[in-house]
C-alpha positions, 0 to 999 in steps of 0.5 A, spaced: 472 511 486 473 511 493 480 508 496 478 502 500 481 502 507 483 494 508 483 491 515 481 484 514 482 480 507 479 484 502 473 482 498 473 480 490 469 486 490 473 491 493 479 488 489 475 490 483 473 497 485 481 498 487 483 496 480 478 501 476 482 506 476 489 503 473 486 496 471 492 492 471 495 494 478 493 497 485 496 503 488 497 502 496 499 505 502 501 500 507 501 501 515 506 496 517 505 497 525 497 497 524 497 491 519 492 495 515 492 498 508 489 503 503 488 502 496 485 504 489 486 511 486 491 514 482 496 516 487 500 513 493 499 519 496 491 519 496 492 512 499 497 515 505 492 520 506 486 515 508 491 512 513 494 518 516 486 521 517 485 514 520 490 515 525 496 512 522 503 515 523 507 517 517 513 513 519 509 507 519 506 508 512 510 505 506 508 505 498 507 499 494 503 496 488 499 490 488 499 486 481 493 481 482 495 477 475 502 476 477 501 476 484 507 481 485 508 486 490 512 492 487 516 497 492 516 503 489 512 510 490 514 517 491 511 517 498 517 512 500 522 518 500 523 520 507 529 524 508 528 525 515 528 518 516 534 517 512 531 514 506 532 517 500 529 512 495 523 511 492 524 504 492 524 501 499 531 499 501 530 496 508 529 488 507 525 488 513 520 493 511 519 490 504 518 483 508 513 487 512 509 490 507 509 484 502 506 480 508 501 485 509 499 486 502 499 478 501 495 477 507 490 482 505 489 482 498 492 475 495 486 470 493 481 475 494 
């Protein structure tokens, strides 16, 4: 199943396709500067690769999960480990970054 690059509100079909791999939630990589995300697949790193190939900068891409049934965003992903940026946790620690990730996820995936 391909990973979807979402630049505008996702369709119901796109969300359903992104759920095919893990069924309950969608792994995401979110570019907080370009207000886009890539979702689907089994690894956050696969989503991250789609964004990086599309011109995103590593410093702007953060990993998260979207659970459509509960409408919750989870902020833990291996791609969030960033020693060069001083971020040593899989969970996004910076509340400003968390807020931006959540806003983008909700703008693009909620109610799709």
